[in-house]
N, C-alpha and C positions, 0 to 999 in steps of 0.2 A: 504494499499499499504506500501511496505517496502522502505521507503525514503532513508534508508542507502544504500541499493543495487542500487537504482537509482542513487545516488550520486557517488557510486563507478563506475557504468557503465559509467556515464557521465564523470568522471575524466579519465577513461581508453580511452574512445573515443577521448576526448581533448588531452591526451597524445599521442595517436596514430596519430591524425591529426597533431599535433605539430612536431612529429618525422618524419613523412611522408614529411611535408612540409620543414623541416630542410634539409632532404635528397635531396629533389628536388631543394632547393636553393643551397645546397652545390655542387650539380652536375652542375647546371647552372653556379656558379661561377668558379667552376674547369674548365668547359668547355670554359668560357669566358676567364679565366687566360690562359689556354693552347692555345687557340686561339689568344690572344694578344702576348703571347710569340712567337708562331709559325710566326705570321705576322711580329714581330720585327727581328726575325732571318732572315726572308726572306728579310726584308727591309734593313737589315745591309749587307746582302751578295750582294744585288744589288748595294748599296752604294760603297761597296768595289770594286765591278767589274768596276762600272762607274768611281771611282777614278783612277783604274789601266789603264782603257781605256783612260783617260785623261792625264796620265803620261807617259805611256809606249806604244812602238811601238808594235802593235800586231803581226807582222811577225817575228821579231828578239827577242822580248821580252826585249829589251833594253830600257833605258830611251829615250823618245822623245826629240825633240830640245828644246821645252819650258821647260820642266821639267830640262834638262841638264843645260841650261842657267840660271834658277832660283837657282838651287843647286850651280853652280860655283859662282854666284853672292853672295850668302850667305857665302859659304866658303871663297870667296875671301876677305871679310872683316875680317874674323877670322885669316887667315894666314897673313895679314897685320899686325895685333895687336900683334901677337906672333913673328913676323919678320921671318916667314917661307918663302919659295918659292912656287909658282904655276906655272905650265906650261901647256898651252894648245896645242893640236896636231889635226890636222884635216888630215884625211885619205880618199882616194878615190879609188874605184876599178877601174883597168885600163881597157879600151875598153869594159865597161860593157854593152853598147848599142849593141855591136857585139853578145855578149852571148845571149841577148834577140832575136836578129835577126836570128842567127844560130840555136838556141836551143828552143826558146820560152820563154815565162814569167814564165812558171813553173820552168824551169831549173834555170832561173834568180833568183827566190824566193829562191830555194835551195842553190845558191851560196851566196846570202845575209845572209841566216840563217848560213851556215857554217863559213863564215868570221866573223859574230858577235860572234859565239861560240869561235873561235879562240882568238878574240880580249878579250873576257870576262875571258878566261883561263889565259891570260898572263898579264891582268891588275889587280894588286892586290890591295885590300882595303888599305888605304881609297880613293885611285885614283878611279875614275869611267869612264865609256865608255857609250856613248849614239850614236843613230842613228841620224845624223845631217839631213839627207834628201836624198832621191834617193838612190844612191850607196855610199853615202859619210857618214862617221862616225867621232865622236869626242871624244877625251880623255882628261881628266883633271888629272894631276899629281900633288902630293904633295911633297914639300920639297925635291927636287931632282935636282942634277946638270944638266946643260945642256948637258954634255957629257955623263953622265949615261942615260939620256932620249934618246939621239941618238942611244945608244947600244940597249935599250930596244925596240925602234921603229924598229930598223933593225932586231931584233929577230922575232918581229911580221910579218914584211915584208917577212922574209925569211920562217916563218911558213905558211904564205899564199900561197907563191910560191910553196912550197913542197906538198901542199895538193891537193887532187884530189876529186872533187864532182861528185858522181855517179848520173846519171839521165837516166833512160830507158836504162840502160846497156851502156851509153855512159860516158866517163870520160871527166869531164871539168876541165881545170886548169885556173887559173887567177893569175894576179900579182896585187899589190897595191902600190900607191905613198903616201908619207907623207910629210907634212910640220908642223913645231912647233915653239912656241915663248914663252918667258918668260912673266909672268904677272908682270906689274909695276904699282902701284897706285892702288887707290880703287874706282875710280869714274866709272860711266857707260860708259863714253866716253873713258877712259883709257882701260877698259875692251874690248869695241868694238875695239879699235885700236888693242889689243892684237890678237883678233880673225882675224882681216884683215891681220895682219902680217903673221899669221899661214896660211891663205888662200893664201896669196901671195907666200909663200914659197912652198905650195902644187902646185900652178900653175906652178912655175918654175920646179919642180919634173917632173910635166907631160909633160912640154915642152922641156925638155932636156933628154928625153929617157925613162921616167917613171921607175917604179919599183925601187925606190930609195927614201932616207930620206934626206930632206932639212932642214937646220935650218934658221928661218927667221932673218932678219936684220933690 
């Protein structure tokens, strides 16, 4: 027997087995790695969507009330440290129930989305706007005088009044009422007072003719 040839064949077989095994293992590892990365990407996307759903209103795509309040509380402490001013405003669409009753909830949704769009376009960073609930919206302004805020809110009110929302070839027009108040202090209680003052001013606006801006006292 030619043992040298047997040895050579044996080595070739072993090398082939080793190479094939390596290729199989590499493929398995690659597929596992791709599968791992793919699953991570899906999980990350799901987490991002869940986070957005928990922080933003799905209809208007504005911050929801909880997210808005948390943001204001955080920024409230900052503006107090640097001695800037913060102002909160609450806005309500006038006679919104009548829109739903006369045109249906689909039309009401279109009105909410359009009003949210107007507010978003007119509220400049770092100020923010959010959906407070139902047909009510909230705005947080930075370092601005009460007189300037009153003018800004009136521009928003006029823009809403001028707008026409088209739904099924019907033109819907709405107006809005605003109330606002300056933030004073940094405690949760004082922050709650500021929102209550803004809400009281909004209530006054709605009970004295609507479609107006009222400064809280």
